[in-house]
N, C-alpha and C positions, 0 to 999 in steps of 0.2 A: 370310346363310345360303346355302349352296350348294344348288342345286336337286337333287332326287333322283329317280331311277327306282326305284320300290319293287317288288320281286319278292316275292310272298308264297307260301309253301308251307303250305297248310292240310291237315294230316294228317287223313284221314277214317277209314280202316280200318286199325287196328293189329292185325295177325295174328301168329301164333306165329313165322313165318319171314320176314315182309315187312310193309311199310307202304305203303299207297296214299294219295296226297294229290291236291290240286288246286293248280295253279300259276296265280297271277293276276299281271298286271303293271298297276300303277296302278289296281287294282280290277277289271280286265277279265280273265275267264277265258281262259287260253291253251291249257292242256293238263293232263294228269294227271302224277303223279310216282310213282316207285317207289323205295323205300329199304329198307335192311335193317330188322330188327326194332327197335322202340322199347323202351327199358328205363326203369325207374325208377332214375334216377341216384343216388338217396339209398339204394337198397337192393341194386342190382345193379352188377356190374363189366362194363366193355366187353369184348366178345369181338371181337378184330381181324377185320375183314371181314364181321362178322355183326351189327353194332350200328349203328343210325342215330345221327346227330349230335344233340347236345343242342338243345332248342328255344332260340331266341335270334335276335338281330339281328346280321347279319354284313355287313361291307363286301365288295364283290366287286372283285377286280383281275383284269385280263386278262393271262394269261401263256401262253407257248408250252408245250403239252403234248408231252413226248417220245413218249407212247403214241399220241396222236391226230395228232401232227405238224401241229398248227395252234394258233391262239390260242384259249384256252378261258377261261370264267369260273370263277375259283377263289375260294372263301370264305376270308376272312382271319381268323386268330386263333380257330379253332374249338377249344374245350377238348378235350384228349385226342386230337385228330386232326391230321394234316398232309395237304396235297395233296388237299383235298376240292374237287370241282368239280361243276358241272352239266354232264351229258353224255348221249350216246346209249347205248342198250342196250335189252334186252328183258326180261331176267329178273333176279332178285335176285343171281344169280351174277355179274352184270356190275357190281355197285355198289361193293363194297369200302368202303361207307360214304358214297359219293357219291350225289347226287340224279340219278336217270335220269328223262328226260322222254319222253312219248309219250301214247298214248291207251289207257286201260284198258278195253278191250272184252272181254277174256278174263280171268277171275279170276287174280290174282296176277302178271300180266305187263302190259307196255305195248307197243303196236305203233305203227308209223309214227313212230318216234322221231326220225329225221332231219328229217322235216317239222316236228315240234314244236320241235326244237332250232333249225332255221333261222328259225322265227318269233320265237323268243326272241332269237337273235343279231341279227336285223334291228332289234329294239327297243333292244337294248343298244348296237349300233353307232350308231344314231341319237342316243341319249342321250349317248354318249361324244363325238360330234361337237359336241353342244351344251354340252359340258363339265359334264354332270351327273354326280353321284356315283351309283354303282350299289349298292343295298342289297338284301339278301335277309333276309326275316323268316320263320323257321320256327316254326310253332305246331301 
């Protein structure tokens, strides 16, 4: 069995317009997350750019992002979504369904996003060098 780096996003505050969570790597807290609003997928329909991805376990693949002009972690096979990544930003307007990382010290936004992202990328790069599979679990 291939070794894995496990990134967990535990959604904590599901608000009307945004969702705040905590991101852990192999059980260690790294930073907070910001996503669009969570919906009940059995009762509601996705609103493009305004809906968080479904809970689940997704493989991560590294690809070059045209928007960020660098290698970024993309989530593979997310139902109803394409091009979902973990990236920098501050407000829910920056998400389009993606997972933004930073530190939630002000209600509804994350700050110091680049610092958080660099911490995550350091762990991902180390795991990739060791030939580990990268997985993200969103709950």
